[in-house]
N, C-alpha and C positions, 0 to 999 in steps of 0.2 A: 726251770719253770715248773710251777705246781699244776698248771692247767686249769681249765674252766670248772671242772667238777669239784676239785679241791677248794678253789677260791670261793665258789658258791657256797660250799659247806662252811667255810670260815665266815663268810658274810652273813649267812643265816644264823650262825651261832652268835655273832656280835649283835645282830638285831634282836635275838631272843634275850640277850643279857640286859638290854636297855629297858628302863622304865619311863623313858621320855614319851611325850605325845607323838613325836615323829623322830626317826633316827636315820642317819645316812652313814654308810661306810664306804670308804674308798681305799682300795688295796692296790699298791704299786710295787711290782716285783721286777727285778732286773739282775742280769749277769753282765757285767761290763769288764772289758779287757782293753788295756792301753799299753802301747809301746812308745816311749818317748826317746827322742834322740837329740843330741847336741854335739857340736864340735866333731861332726862326722862319725859319731859313735852312739850306739844304743846305751843309754845310761839308766833306764828304768823300764821295768816290765811288771805291771801290776794287774790284779784282777779284784773285783769286788762283787759280792753277791748280797743283795738286800731285799727285804720284803717289808715295806712300810704300810702301816694301817692308820688311817685317819678317820675319826668318828665325829660326826656332827649331831649334837643332841638338841632337840627343840622342845621347849615347854611354853606353850602359848606363843608369845612373840619374843621370847628370850632364846638366844641361840648360843651354844658353846661348842668349842672344837678342841679335841685333844688327839695326839698321835703317838705312835710308838713303832718299833720294828721287831717285836717279839710276838709270835703267834701262839704261845702257850696259853692255856685256859686262864691261868692267874693273871698273865700280862694283859690279855684281851679284856678281862673283867676290870682291871685297874684303868685301862684306857677309856672304857665306857664310863666308869665312875668319874673319871677326871673331866670328861666332856660334860657330863650331867652337872657336876659341881660348878664348872665354869659358867654353864648356862644359867644356873640358879642365881649366880651373883651378877649377871648382866642386867643392864637396863633394858626395858622392852623396846623393840624396834617397831614403831607403829606401822611402818611400810612393809614389814615382812608378812607375807600371806601364808605360804606353805612350801614345803619341799615339792618337787615336781612329781606328777603322776607318770607311770610308764608310757613310753611311746616306742613303736617298732623302729629299729635302725637297720641300715643296710650294711651287711658284713663286707669287709674289704680284706683282701689277701695281701698283707704287707710283711709276711714272715718267709724268710729264705733260709733253708736249713744250712746251706753252705756257709752263710755268714755266721750262724750260731755256732758252728763247729770249727771255724777258722782258728788255726793254732798260733801260739806265740812264734814258732819257727817260721811260719808263713808270713806273719807280719814283719819279722826281723829280716826275712829275705827281701821283702818289698822295700823296707827302709835301707837295706844294704845297697840296693841298686841306686837309690838317691844319693847316699853318702859317697859311693864310688864315683858317680858322675860329678859331684861337687869337687871331690878331691882331685880328680883328673884335670879340672879347670882352675885349680888353685883357689877354690871357694870353700866356705864352711856351711854345712847343712844343719838345720834344727827343725824340730816339729814333733808331730804326734800322729800315730796310726792307731785307730781304735775300732773295735767291733763290739756289738752289744745285742742282746735279746731282752725284750721287755714284755711285761703283761700288765693289764689293768682290769680291775673289776670295780664297777660302780653299782651300788645297790642302796635301796632305802626301804623303809617300812611301808611305803605305799605300793610296792610291787616292782620298782625298778630293779633290773638285774641284767647288767651289760658287761660283756667280756670281749677283750681284744688282745692280740699279741702281735709283736712286730720285731723286726731286726733292723740294725743300722750299722753301716760302715762309714767311717769318716777319716780322711787323710788330709792333713795340712802340713805344708812345709815352707820354710823361709830360708833362702840361700843368700849368703852374705859375702862380700869382700870387705876391704878396709873402708871403702867409702860408697858402697852400693848394696842393694838388696833386691831380691825377687821373691814373689809369693805365688803360690798356687794351691788349690784345694779341690777335693772331690768328695761327694757325699752320695750314698745310695743304699737302699735296703739290701741290695744284692752285691756281695763282695766281688763277684765276677765282672761287674761294671766299673770297677776301679782299677786303673792301670798305674801303679806307683811310678814306673819309669817315665810314663808320659807326663804325669803330674810334676815329677822332679825336673823333667826337661824344660817345662814352661818356666819354672822358677829359676833354673840355672841360666836360661837365655836372658831373662829379665835382669838378673844380677850382672851378667856380662855387659848387657846393653846399657845399663844405668851407671856404669863406672864413671868416676870423675864428673859428677853432676855440676851444672852451671847455674848461674843466677838468672832470674827473670823478674821484672817488675810486677807487683800485684796489680790487679785490675779485672775487667770483665773480658772473658775469653770464650770462644767456642771450645767445648770439651767433648771428648769421647770417653765416656765412663764405661768401664768394664762391668760385667754382671754383678760382681761383689759390691761395687760402689752403688749401683742402682738398688740392690737389695737392702743396703744399709738405709737408704732413704725411704724405701717402702716399709721397712721395719719401724722406722720412726713415725711414719704416718699412722700405722696401726696403733702404736703406743700412744700417740698424741690425740687421736681423734676419731678413729674408726669404731670405737666402742660406744654403746648406748649411755653408759654412766657419764662419760666425758661430755656428751651432748646434753644430758639431763642436768649436769652441773654447770653448763655454760662455758666450758673450757675447751671445746672442740672447734676446729676450723670448719666443721660441717654445720655449726649452729647458724640457722637462718639462711642456709645456702642449699638445702636439699631441693633438687630439681633445677638448680642453676649450673651453668658451665663454670668450672673452677680450674680446668687444665685444658691443654690442647685436645682437639677432637680425636687424635690418634692414641689417647691414653685411656685404657680400660683396666680396672683393677678389681679383683674379686677374691673371695675366700672360699675354699672348697676342700673340706677334709676327706672327701671321697676320691679325689683325683690322685692316682698313684704316681703321677709325675713328681709329686712332692712327697712328704713324709706323712702318709695317710693315717687318719685316726677317725673312725666312723661315729664317735660320740664324744661328748665333753666329759668333764670331771664330775658332773651330776648324773651322767648316763643318758643325757638328752641327745637325740640324733643330730648329726651335723647337717646343716643346710648350706647350699651354695648361695652366697650372699653377694649381690652386686654392690660394690662400694662406689666406684666411679665407672661410668659407662660412656665411652666416646666423649670424655671430657666433662660429663654432667654428674654431679653428686647424686647418688642413688639411694644409699642406705648405710646402716651401721649394724653391728652384730649385738645380740642380746643373750643374756643368761636368764634364768627364771626370775630372779629378783628384779632386774631392770625391766623385764617385760611386764611384770606385775605393776610397775609404776605408770604404764601407759595403756590406755584403753585400746583393746583390739590387738595387742602385741603378744607374741609367744616367743619362747626361747628359740634361738637359731642354732643352739648347740655350741656356745662359746664361753661356758663357765670355766673359770680356773679353780684350782683346789681351794676350799674354804679353810681359814678366813681369807678374804681377798679384798684388798682396798683398791685395786686397780679397776675392778669391774671387768666385764667381758672384753676381750681383745681378739682380733683375728690371728690365728696361729698357723694357717695354711694359705698364705697369700700368693696370688698369681697376678702377673701383669701381662697383658696381651702382647705377643711378639709383633714385629713389623715385617718389612719386606727387604731388608738390607743385610749384608754381611758387614762384619767389622772392617774388612778390607775395603769395601765400598764406602763406608763412612770415612775411612782414612783418606782414600783417593779424592773424595769430594771436599776435603777441608783445606782451604787456602792457608790459614794460620790458626793454630789452636793448641790445646794441651791434652795429652793422653793420660788418663788416670787409671791405675790398676785397682786401687781400693782406697777406702777412707779408714781413718783411725781416730779413736777417741771422739766420736761424734756426740754432740750434746745439743739439746734444744735451748734456744735463746728466747723465742717468742712462739709459744704453742699455737696461738690463734692464727698467726701469720705463717706458721710452719717453718720458721727461720731456724736453721741449724748452724753450728760452727764445728769445725774439726780439721783434721790434717790429711793430706795425701800421704801415701806410704807404699814402699816396695815396688817402685817403678812409675815415675812421672816423667813425661817426655814432651818436648816441643815438636809440634807438627808444622811443617812449612811446605807449601805446594804439593800437598797430598802425600808427604812422606815424613816419617819420624827422622828428625835431623840431629837432635842431641838430647842427652838426659838433663833433667832439671832437679834442682834442690827442692825438697818438699815445700808445699805451700799450705797456708791456712785459708780455708774457705769460710765465708759467711753468706748463706744463701737460703732463700725460701724454696722449699721443695715444690710447692704448687706453682710458683713462678717458673721454676726450672722446667717442670713438666708442661708448662704453657709454651716453653721455648724449645721443646723437643722436636727436632726435624726428622730424625731417623731412629728406628729401633731395629734391633737384630732379629733375624728370622728364628733363632733358636733361644730357648730358655735354659737357664742353668739353675739347678736346685742349690740353695744356700742354707746350711744348717745354722739355726740361731736359737738361743735359749733352750738348750737341751735337745729335744726332738721336734721343736717347732721349725717351720721351714718357710722360705720365701723363694719362689721361682721367678726369676727376673731376666729380661733381655739386657743387652748392652744398649747404650743410648748416645746419640749425638745431640748435644744441647747448646744453644747459643746463649751468650751473655751470662755465663756462670761466673760468679764474683769471688775472686781471691783477694783477701784483705791483708795478708802478711806473708813473710818469707822466713826461711830457716837457714841454718848454717850447715845442714846435712841433707 
């Protein structure tokens, strides 16, 4: 890591090189370390150090972007010139107003030294405990154990100068037999909060429990969705319609429904980049401070997230700190999503279910109808039949086709604890488990 003083020096140098009316520079640095394993053996140990520089040049209402990963004077000059050239050949965007002016942001401590200095040997030891456990049970382990430290500097010619650094540790493992699999994952900025043996044990138990899966007819079932499955649905909600651009373009499920009830009253969803239960980031990629944004509150549609451009398209709106790196066709999206917990344990959910299906996670989830929030995808790595409050047999994986909002309208119970799920790099979703009625499965598989 180069640190705030050095990155400020680089940012100021880039701004001084520019002849544009306005200039923005985004610097993303990282040291990433990864230990991969398969067939109960570590097969890859890699590290990568990178420092990316992204320049946005503005001439009137023409905007151009260029990037590179060389901090030498000549390279920075070429990156600036490339951004300026791109801008000059762009058509004017009549809705573009300006880069943002500086605003104070709240610093968040998301850097843990122990994570930054964690060694390949220590990662290998964690992986070894998982592989040994799998081998003892006649199973095969695969997955990845990664640690990283990152830093970001966002600056512009109007005075923005924002710096943040963080660490991240992430472990994912899949344990397999000839006809079953189990999955578990753990994510935290603090490596000491990740217990590889415990994560491996969960996946091993699922792989053993899901051996010799059986058929079941597709249809509408009560389901207990583990946190990973709920997080998948929340991520899709954020992508499909919790951003201002989606609303402005008329493709969001929030269109025409702000202030109306769209889910059950036990559902509250928000975005908060300052909450360290997730992967905190105090400002966005324009350097604008993160705001806590209520998306759904007690079932009612409350709001969406904005960046500078989309805020400028609506009178009285300001950025909520949700810009992605330019150029960005997605518009602003929530990247630190939280869903309010409930008052139940997963054991209580199970005991209260007469007949249903337990789902560990979803796989290959895709939208079918964004306005209706209808998704389709597959269950994976541990799907089980529930009868009379107990798991009675493993099931072959099922295809689901289900509206997220309709599912959340049928959510009877939510777990008391939230689990952080790493998605899209360092973006996060903190989700509870959920018991949901009338969840629709539309197809079966042979595995």
